[in-house]
BAMI-234694 format. One record per residue: residue in three letters; y, x negated, z of N, C-alpha, C in turn. Coordinates in pm, whole numbers, plus 50000, padded with zeros to 5 digits. Layout:
alaYXZYXZYXZ ...
END
This chain:
met278752264425063278742276124976278942288925057 arg278222289825170278382301525256279802302425312 phe280372290625344281732290325398282722295425293 lys282522291325166283402295925059283262311125040 leu282012316025048281802330325036282482337925148 phe282402332125270283052338225387284562338825366 leu285152327725317286582327425293286982337625187 thr286122338925083286402348524977286412362825031 leu285402366025117285332379225177286532382125266 val286942372025345288122373425431289352376125347 leu289482368725235290632370425148290652384525087 val289482389125042289402402524983289772413225085 val289212412025207289532421625312291022421325345 ser291572409225355293002407825387293862414225280 leu293512411725153294292417525044294212432725046 asn293022438125076292882452625084293732458425195 leu293772451625311294582456325422296052456425386 val296492445825313297892445025272298222456525178 val297292459225083297532469924987297622483425059 leu296742485525159296742498225230297962499825320 ala298442488625375299572489225468300882489925390 leu301042500625316302242502525236303442505425324 asn304602500525281305852505525334306132518925266 val306742528125338307112541125281308572543825313 ile309372546125210310762550425228310852564725174 phe311102573925263311082588325234312512593325242 leu313092596825128314482601125122314552616125095 val315282623125180315382637725173316842641825153 gly317112648625043318412654625023318372668725079 asp318972670825193318902684025258319622694225171 gly318912705025136319492715425053319562712024906 met318932700824866319072695724729317882699624642 ser318182706124532317192708524428317692702424297 ala317062705724188317402699524060318842702324020 asn319332714424045320692717724000321752709724072 gln321532706624200322502698124271322562684224208 leu321392679024170321352665924104322032666423968 val321762676923892322352677923759323862679723768 leu324332687723866325772689223885326432675523904 ala325872667523994326442654224019326342645423895 ser325232646323824325052638323703326092641923596 ile326342654923579327342659223482328722653923518 leu329092655323646330432651423687330602636323695 glu329512629123720329552614523718329452608923576 asn329012617323483328812613323343327802601823332 arg326732602923409325672592723404324392598423462 leu323292591423433322022595023493322002589723636 leu321642598023730321532593523868320272585223886 thr320302576223984319142567824011317902576224040 thr318082586924116316952595724149316232600524024 met316992603023919316422608223795315612597823719 thr315712585223758315002574523687313632571423747 leu313302577423860311992574723918310912580023823 pro309802572623808308882575423697307992587623712 tyr307812592723833306902604023852307642615523920 thr307392627723871308092639523922307122651123940 gly307242658124051306502670424074307432681324122 leu306882693024148307652704324200306972709624325 thr307772713024426307202718424548307792732224579 val306952740824636307442753124697307692750324844 thr308582758024905309102754125037308962764725145 tyr308282775825119308252786925216307702782325351 ser308152788625457307642785925591306512795725622 ser305952794925741304832803725772305262818025803 asp306562820625816307002834425840308072839225745 ser308392831425642309432835825548309312828225417 trp309612835225307309702828325179310852818225180 val311882821025259313062812325264313002804125393 thr312782791325380312612782625495313942778125552 asp313942773825677315072765825724314592751425735 ser315472742525776315162728225772314102724025872 ala313942731425981312972727526083311532728526032 pro311092740225983309742740625926309612732625797 ala310702730925723310642722825603310372708225638 gly311062703125742310792689625788309382688125842 thr308932698425914307562698425966306552697725852 ala306792705325747305892705225631305872691525564 leu307052686025539307142673225467306612661525548 phe306812661725680306472650125763305162651725841 cys304742664225861303522666525939302392672325855 gly302732679225745301712685225661301282699025703 phe302052705725788301722718925838302872728625813 lys302522741125783303512751925782303762756425926 thr305002760025955305302765926084306442775826071 leu306812781826183307832792426184309222786626160 asn310092794826103311492791026095312012787826236 lys312762777126245313382771726367312472762026443 ala311162762026417310232753626494310102739826433 ile310022729826519309852715926476308532710626530 ala307572708426440306272702326473305552709726585 val305812722826594305072731826684304622743626600 leu303322746326598302802757126517303062770726581 ala302802781226506303052794726555302262797826682 asn301092791326698300272793726818300672784726935 gly301742776926919302212768127025301642754127023 glu300712751626934300102738326923301072728426860 thr301182716526916302022706126856301202698126756 val301882693226653301222685026551302022672126532 pro301362660926508302072648226493302642646726352 ser303712639226342304252635726211303532623326158 ile303632621126028303062609025971303712596526030 phe304932597826075305642586526136305062583326273 glu304732593526350304082591326480302702585126462 ile301972589826363300652584226334300782569626291 ala301752567026203301962553326155302382543926267 lys303202548926359303632540726473302432535726552 lys301482544626577300292540726653299422530926575 ala299572530926442298792521826358299502508426336 gly300652506326402301342493526393302532493026302 tyr302942504526247304132505026163305402504626249 arg306482499726188307812501326246308452513526179 ile309232521026257309742533926211311262534226217 gly311882540126113313332540926109313842554326060 ile315082557326098315802569526056317222565326018 ala317722570625907319132569025870319622582225813 val320592588525880321042601825843322562602825863 thr323152613325804324592615525823324862627225918 cys323812633325970323962643526075323662636926209 gln323552644726315323092639426442321582636726433 ile321092626426501319672622926488318772633026560 thr319382642526631318642653526692318652666026605 his319182665026484319212676426392317802678926339 ala317612690126271316262694926239315422684826161 thr315962679126054315132670325970314772657426041 pro315722649626093315302637426162314452640226286 ala314702651526354313932654526474312452656826442 ala312152661026320310752663126282309982650126270 ile310652638826279309982625726282309302623526416 tyr309962627626525309522624026660309432635626757 gly310022647226722310212658026819309212669326805 his309142677426911308242689026915308912699827000 val309582709426935310232720427006310042733226926 ser310032744326995309882757226927311192762126868 ser312322756326913313622759926859314432747426829 arg314852745926707315612734126664316942732626737 ser317432743426797318712742926867318612735427000 asp317412732327045317212725627173317382710527156 glu318612706527123318872692427093318882683827218 leu319122689727334319042682127458317612677227482 thr316662686127459315252682227472314862672127365 leu315352674127243315022664927134315542650927162 ala316732649827218317262636627254316362629827356 lys315902637427453315002631927556313662627927494 gln313162636127401311912632727333312062620227247 phe313232618527188313482606327110313282594027198 val313832594427318313742583027411312322581427463 glu311712592327506310402591427571309282588227474 ser309412592427349308312590327254308192575727212 gly309322568827201309282554927154308862553727009 thr308892564726935308412564626796309332556626705 val310632558126724311602552726629312162539526679 asp312072529226596312572515926631314042514126592 val314422519826478315792518326427316292532226388 ala317392536526446317942549826417319432548826396 phe319902553826282321322554126251321732568426216 gly322822573026275323332586426247324412589926347 gly324472602526385325452606926484324782613426602 gly325622618526695325112626926802325032620826939 trp325972611826974325862605627106326072615727220 gln326712627027190326942636827296325632642127356 trp324562642427278323292647627324322552637827416 phe323002625427418322342614927495323062611527625 leu324272616727643325092612827757325382624727849 pro325512622127979325872632928073327332636928056 glu327672648328110329042653428098330062643628154 gly329692636528260330602626928320330972615328231 lys330192613128125330472602228030330842607627892 gly331292620127889331762626027764330722633527684 gly329472633627734328412640627664328292655127707 val327152661227671326952675327703325732677627791 arg325132666927840323942668427924324332672628065 lys323692683228116323942687828252322912682428351 asp321922675128298320872669828387321232656228445 gly322412650928407322862638128460322232625928396 leu321322627928303320632616528242321542609228144 asp321502596028150322152587528049321032581727965 leu320732588227855319602584227772319872571327696 ile321142568427675321472555727608321152544027699 glu321502545327827321112534927923319602533327930 met318892544327924317422543827926316892536227804 leu317492538727687317062531627567317382516727577 glu318552513627630318912499427646317942492327740 ser317472499427842316502493527934315142491327867 lys314922498427755313692496727677313842486327567 gly315002479727564315202468927468315962472527343 tyr316552484427337317342488427221318772483027232 gln319312478727120320732475627113321462488227067 tyr322552491727135323302503727103324602500027034 ile324862505926917326082503226842326762516526807 thr328072515826781328822528326764329772528526644 asn329832517826565330752518126451330252509326337 ala330922510626223330472503726102330542488626114 asp331532483426186331632469026202330452463426282 glu330062470426386328902466126465327622466926383 leu327562476626294326382477926209326192465726119 lys327272460126069327182448525981326482436826049 asp326742435026177326292422926247325002424626324 val324522436926343323372439126428322112432826366 ser321292426826452320082420126402318882422526492 ala319012431326591317942433626686316772441026621 gln315602439626682314412446526633314472461426661 lys315122465226772315272479226807316752482426820 val317202492426744318632495526740318832510626738 leu319782515226818320272529026810321732528426771 gly322042533726655323422534326609323882548726599 leu324772552726689325332566226687326822565126660 phe327242569526543328582566726493329542578526505 ala329102589026574329962600726594329452608626714 lys330332616426772329942624726887328842634526849 asn328942640226729327892648926679327482643926541 tyr327892650326434327562645426300328692636726246 leu328372628426146329382620426080330292629625998 glu331482624725966332372632425880331792633225739 pro332132643625662331672644125522332102631525447 val331282627225353331582614625284332912615225211 ser333352627125169334632628625099335812625125187 asp335602625725319336712624125413336282615625533 arg335372606325511334802598625622335702586725658 pro335992584725785336802573125826336022560125812 ala336752549125807336142536125781335212531725893 asn335392536926014334532532526125333172539326125 gln332962549026033331662555326017331032550525886 pro329822545125890329232539325770328752549825670 thr328612545825546328022554425444326502553225450 leu325832562725386324382563525396323692551625331 asp324232546625220323602535125156323682522625243 val324792521125316324942509725406323942510825522 met323802522725578322822524825685321402522325635 thr321132526725513319802524925455319482510125436 ala320432502725382320222488525359319982481125490 lys320752484325593320582477625721319242481525785 ala318882494125774317602498525830316442491225763 ile316472490025631315412482825560315382468225603 glu316552462225616316632448125659315972446225796 leu316302454725891315802453226027314312456626036 leu313892466825963312492471125971311552461425900 ser312032455225795311132447025712311012432425758 lys311952427725839311972413325865310832408425953 ser310162417326027309052412926112307782410626033 gly307722415925911306502414725832305532426125853 gln305772434425955304942446225976305272456825871 pro304302465425836304642476625748305622486025818 phe306382493425740307362502425801307432515525724 met307912525725793308272538625732309702541725771 leu310492545425672311892548825694312172562425633 met312802571325709313262584125658314782583825647 val315272586825527316702587125500317072601225457 glu318112606925519318502620525482319962621225440 gly320192626925323321532631025282321792644625344 ser322172644625470322182656725552323182667125507 gln324312662525455325422671825435325522677525294 ile324572674025207324452681425080324292696125113 asp323432698725209323162712325255324422719225304 trp325212712325383326392718625443327432722125338 glu327602713325239328562716225133328072727625044 cys326752728625027326202739824950326282752925029 his326112752125162326352764025245327792768925224 ala328712759725206330112763325185330422766725039 asn329432765224950329622767524807330722758724749 asp330812746424797331862737124756331282727224655 phe331622729024527331032720424424331452705924443 tyr332712703624483333182689824500332422683024614 gly332282690024726331562684324838330112681324803 ala329452690824734328062688724694327952676624601 trp328862675624508328892664224415328942651024490 lys329892649524579330082636824647328952633724745 glu328392644024811327272641524903326022637424826 val325792643424708324642639424627324812625024580 val326012621224542326252607424498325992597624612 glu326472600924733326212592124846324702590724868 phe323992601824863322532601624880321882593224770 asp322322595124647321742587624536322002572624549 asn323132568924607323402554724633322362549024730 ala321952557224827320902552824920319562551824850 val319302560924756318072560024677318042546824600 lys319172542824545319232530124471318892518324561 val319412518424684319112507724779317602507124803 ala316992518724825315552519324851314762514824730 leu315152519324613314432516024491314542501024458 asp315722495524476315902481124452314992472924543 phe314912476924671314012469924764312562471324719 ala312172483524682310782485924643310392477824520 lys311312476424426311022468524306310842453924340 arg311632448824433311482434724476310212432824557 asp309912442324642308832440924738307452442724675 gly307302452724588306032455024522304992462224605 asn305282464824730304312471424818304972482724897 thr305912489624831306672500224896306652512824811 leu306282523724871306312536824807307632543624840 val308352547924738309602555224755309382569724712 ile309732579024800309622593324770310992599524792 val311432607324695312732614024703312512628924679 thr313002637224769312872651624751313962658724830 gly313982671924819314812680324904313902688124997 asp314442693225105313622701325195313642716125155 his314662720025080314812733725029316052733724944 glu316322744624876317562746024800318542754324881 thr319812750924872320862758324944321922763224846 gly322292775724859323432781224787323112788624660 gly321902786724606321592793024477322532788224368 leu322742775024361323682769224266323242771524123 ser324172776224040323922777323896324942768723821 leu324502763323709325342753823635326102760823523 ser326482772923547327402780723464327582794123534 asn328732799923519328912813723567329262823023451 gly328782818923333328972827123214329812820023109 gly329712825022989330542819722881329992807122816 tyr328762803322848328122791622787328962778922801 thr329592777422917330452765622932330642762023078 ile330972749423100331442744423229332722736623201 asn333742738723281335012731623262334912717723325 val334162709023259333782696223318334992687423348 glu335882686223255337042677323276337922682423389 gln338082695523398338852701223508338162698523641 ala336842700023645336102697623768336192683023811 arg336112673923716336162659523748337512655423809 lys338552662923781339882659423831340172664923971 ala339222672424027339422678124161339682666924262 lys340542669724360340992659324452340252659324585 gly339412669424610338712669524738338032682724763 thr337412683824880336772696424919337832706624959 thr337432719124965338372729425010338672728025158 ala337762722025235338072719125376339222709325385 met339202698925301340302689325297341592695925249 phe341462704525149342632711625094343312720025202 leu342512727225281343092736325380343692729025499 lys343382716225515344062708225616345512705525577 gln345772706025447347112702825396347922715025353 tyr347222725825319347912737525264347552749925345 asn348572756425398348402768625475348492780725382 val347492789525389347482801025301348712810025323 ala349312809225440350492817425468351722812625393 asp351722800125348352852794525272352532796125124 lys352922807425067352512811224932352882800724828 glu354102796424829354572787224725353772774124726 lys353592768524845352862755924854351372757824824 phe350842769424865349422772224839349162773024689 phe350052779824616349932780724470350022766724408 ala351022759024452351222745724395350052736524428 gly349502737924548348382729624590347142731924506 leu346812744724479345642747724397345812742424255 lys347012742824206347282737324072347092722024072 glu347602715524176347512700824182346072696224209 trp345392702724300344072698024343342952701924246 tyr343072713924188341952719024109342342724023969 gly343622723323936344052727923804343982743023789 ile344102750323900343932764823899345292771823911 glu345552781023818346742789523824346362802323898 leu346832803724020346442815024104347242827424068 lys346562838824066347232851624044347622857724178 asp348632866524175349082873024299347962881024364 ser347182887924284346092896024339345032887124407 glu344792875524350343832866124408344382860624540 tyr345652857624540346292852624662346212862924774 glu346482875524742346432886124843345042887024906 tyr344022885024824342642885324876342452874524982 phe342932862424954342752851425049343552853525177 thr344712859725167345532861825288344882871925384 lys343982880225334343352890525418342032886025478 leu341572874125442340282869325492340382864525636 pro339342866625718339302860225850339332844925833 ala339932838225927340092823625916338772816525898 asn337712821625963336432814725955335702816925823 asn336212825925739335612828125606336422821925493 leu337652817625523338562813325417338012801425340 arg337482791325411337052779225342335972782225238 arg334932789425278333822791325185334192801025073 glu335022811125102335442820224995336332813024894 leu337182804224944338032796224853337172786624772 ala336172780624837335292771324767334512778124655 arg334002790224684333282797524579334222801124465 phe335432805024498336442808324396336742796224308 val336972784824371337272772524295336082768724207 ser334872769724261333672766624183333592775424058 gln333852788224077333772797523965334812794323858 lys335992790123901337052786923807336702774923718 val335882765723769335492754223688334112756023624 gly333472767423650332262770623576330962769923652 phe330992767923784329762767623862329632780723940 gly328382785323956328142797724028327272795524149 trp327362804524245326532804424366326062818624393 thr324842820024445324332833324474324332836624622 thr324462826524710324372828924853325072817624928 tyr325392820225053325872809625142324732803925227 asp323522808125198322362804025277321342796625191 his320142794625244319072788125170318462797825070 thr317702792324974316942800724882315492795824881 ala314642803124812313232799524800312942791724672 gly313972786524609313792779324484312892767124500 val312182763624392311342751624395312232739224402 val311662728624457312392716224477311602704724414 pro312252696324333311522685024275311252674024376 val310172666624353309862654624430309682643224331 tyr310312632024359310282620424271309612608824345 ala308902600124272308192589324339308162576624256 phe308122565424328308022552124267307172543424359 gly306322535024299305562525424377304092528924384 pro303322521624464301882523924474301572538424514 gly300762545124435300402558924464301372569224411 ala302452564824348303482574224304302962584324202 his301952580324124301422589124020300782601824078 leu300502601924207299902613724270300912625024294 phe302202621724291303232631724321303712638524192 thr302782645024126303102652024001302472665924004 gly302972674523918302442688023912303112697124012 phe302512708724031303072719024120302372718124254 met303152716124361302582713524493303212722524598 asp302542723124711303162728524831303892717124900 asn304932720124976305652709225044304772701825146 thr303772708725200302862701925294302022691225225 asp301842692425093301042682525020301682668725020 val303002668225036303692655325034303232646625150 ala303212652325271302732644825388301262641025372 lys300462650425324299032647725307298792636425208 met299592636125101299452625724999299832612125056 ile300892611825138301292599025198300182593825289 met299582602625367298502598325456297282593525376 lys297052599825264295942595525179296212581625122 ile297402579525072297752566725009297752555325110 thr298232558125230298332547725334297062546525418 ser296082555325393294842555825474295142558825620 leu296152566825645296492571025781296042585425807 asn295112590325726294722604425738293782606425856 thr294392607825974293642609826098293792624026150 val294392632926071294642646526115293922656126022 ser293302666526079292692676925996293742687525968 phe293622694025854294632703525809294002717325787 pro293952725525891293452739125872294422747125788 lys293922757325721294782766125643295642774425739 val296952773025729297862780925811298512791325721 pro298092803925730298602814025635300082816825656 ala300762819825548302162824025556302212839225551 ala303072844925632303192859525636303562864925499 ala304402857325428304822861625294304272852125188 gly303282844025225302862832925140301832836425036 tyr301272825824977300312827424868298952831224922 
END
């Protein structure tokens, strides 16, 4: 009888440990708020997978020194639970470093993964493992990636930050960080074909010198985000250990910085495809929490620029981003430029409009043309930068019901630690200069 009671107690304890050791898949659409999702939904003529998650909340995104955050403090807030200065990654205004939930989980026996379309030393993925006062210090972040040992599986771009100048990289210290990782047992891969076959427990996949190409114009040797997500889940989950995976649709932000509706549309769809991969796994697994959010809003996107209408059918027929368009059409060739805008976007250009574009500096032409094209099909933008707009957070799985209501972005990390019982960090109130 005592033996049966002992077995029962062991079983109960074991089941509780399993329940607490949740897998977490955290998907971040950089620069994505509700309007970016709705834009893609309208043009796709369907409900996006992200919109089907059962629980939704709203987050404010201000940093500790500005109402308008950049991605570094936004990543710090989402992954560490602390406000910090614009440009800083997991370093507070007083210089104190703070751990991410991923670093905490690693020490608790979790396997950790990253899948992004930017370089893995960029602001959002770097907030998983890095600690720098300036996000531009990607050389240090690459070294911290190697030295920390936090991340088991990483897919994205940015091999230049890991290699010395003599091997085509940008490091002046002579370090070959990829060789260092290989000596630690990582398999290094560089293209989509190698990604299909990789099966190692520790993998670094860098598919571009810096960031991957935009999904609208990505070559076949660079994988899409859903493919990277599926492989990361496969590799992280097969050991039976709990895992945390961060997936970022990195270039939603960049297309919104450019005010390019077509680019934003396609990047959101790629990101949403990755959400579907994560959600399908979570439904099969039963012990995985999926969280989908943006780190901030970019561009001040509006879903009309007046007239109570959007030219949806015209927008759906667009052939590509304005960056792609300008690779084929030179603004100096008036006749072809006029014909190209008609073919690609259904726009009849006026002479006065053309004269405006011919006078623009080359480095401003793409975004000014993109804003013009957006306006012609009915979308508006207020800025080429970030905004302080609220960002939705969506959740599915154990504990998902907690991600509802109006929250601060730091609450997301705190909630994950509460649900996973990894709350080993105290959270002092860090006032914002312009905050609440």
